[in-house]
N, C-alpha and C positions, 0 to 999 in steps of 0.2 A: 504494500500500500504506500507507505511513506516513511522516510527517515525524518524523525522529529528533532527539533532543537531541544537541547538539554538545558534545564534551568540551573542557575548557579547560586550557591549560597552568597548572600543572605536573603534571597528571594523568599518572601513570607509563605508562598505556596508550599515550600518544602517543609515547613514547620506545622502543617495542618494535618490532623488525623483524617484518614480517608473513609468514605462511606462504602459499605458492602455493595457488591454487584448483585442486584435482585434477579436479573434474568439474563440469559445468554442470548443476545439478539445480534443484529447486524452491527450495531454500534460497538458492542463488546468485541465482536470479531475484528473490526477495524482497529480498535485499541490494541488488541493482542498482536495483530500483524505489525502495527506501527512499533510496538515495543521490541518485537523480534528484529525488524528491519533496522531499528536504531542501534540495538546491541551489536548486531552483526556488522553494520557499517562502521562502527567505531574501530574495529580491528583489534581491540584489546580488552573490551569490557566482558565480564563474566555474568553480568546481570543488569537489568534496568527495571525500575519500578514506575508505575503510572504517574505518581506525583512529580517525578523527574522530568516528565514531558508535559506537565501542567494539567494533568487529569487527576482529580481527587477521588480515585476509585481504588478498590483493593485488588490490584492485579500486579503481578511481577513475572518476569522471565529470568531464568538462570540457566547457564550452560558453562560448566567448568571443564568440559571434556577437551578443549583446545589449550588449556593452561597446563604448564609442566607440574603445577601443584595439584591439579585435579584430574589429569588424564587417566590415571590408573584406578580411580575410585569415584565413580559418578553415575548418575541416572540419565545422562544425556541432556537433551534440551528439555527443560521443564517450563511449562506454562502453568502458573499457579494463580487461581482465582479464589478470593476469600480465604487465603491460607491462614492456618492457625497452628502454632507449636503446641503439641500435646504433652511432650516429655522432653527433658533435656538433662544431660549429664556431662560430667567432666568439665574441665576448663582449659582453654588454650589461648595464649596471647599471640596474635599475629599482626603484622603490619598491614593496614588497610588503606586503600585509596578509594576515591569516588569521582565519577564524572562530574558531579555537582560541586565538588571541592577540588578542582584540578591542580591547584598549586601546592597541596599538602598531602602527606600520608601520616598515619599515626598508629601506635601500638594499642590494640583493643583486646580486651579479654572477652571471649565468647565461649559458649558451650561447645564441647568437642564432638558431641553426638546429640542429634535431635530426632524426634518423631514428629512429623508434620503432616497435617491433613489439608486437602484443598480440592477444588474442582479443576479438572483439566479443561482443555480447549473444547472438548465435546460435552462438557457438563457432567462427566463421570467423577464420582468421589474417589479420591486416591489418598492413600496413606503410605508414606515412605519413611525409612530410617536413613538419615544422611549423617556422614561422619567426615572428619577432617576438613579440608578446604571447602568442600561442597556445603557442609553444615554452616561454616562461617559465612560463605557467600549468601546462602539462603537467609540467615539471620540478619545480615547487612541489608538485604533488599526488603525484608519484612519490617525492619525498623523504619524505613521510608514511609510505610503505610500508616505508621503511628506518629509521623512528624518528627522522627529522630534521624540525626545524621551521625556518622561515626565520631564526629567531634564531641557529641554529647556523651559518648561512652569512654572517652579518654580520661584516665585517672588524674593526669597532670599535664596540662598544656605546655608547661615549662620543660618537662623531661620526655614526654611521649608524643609530641607533635613535631613533624619534620617538614621543612620546605623541600618540595620535589625539585630534583635537578632538571634544568632546562635541557630539552633534547635538541 
């Protein structure tokens, strides 16, 4: 459909909790395809959430299969509508970046393993257990649905936030 423009922090739309998607209609289908097109077009993103493209709805896409951190442990391309984490365990600190905060990365503590339920693109209910980098990526994207950025999860901006090197 379309590659959409990514909103950048401090855009207020990134800090707003999103509404659930009530029905899977043509509008939802367009949103999902736009999220996928935007993620793929970036060439480096492993996920995009609807609020990052200015849509305050509970939908994300995640695909860590092309990343060296996720290629050996993933569920492929995930379309997640109204996702909800049911269980989480362990803790892992990883360096995260975000297309909406392009100049910085930060060390963030996340659950190492999660059980998440969601509707897929066809409206079927799915429940998956994700671990490692895929679990981190899913949690990062789901935070966007609640108006949170990785910046909100950094324990110390002084010691755990890093300016990204210019390419």
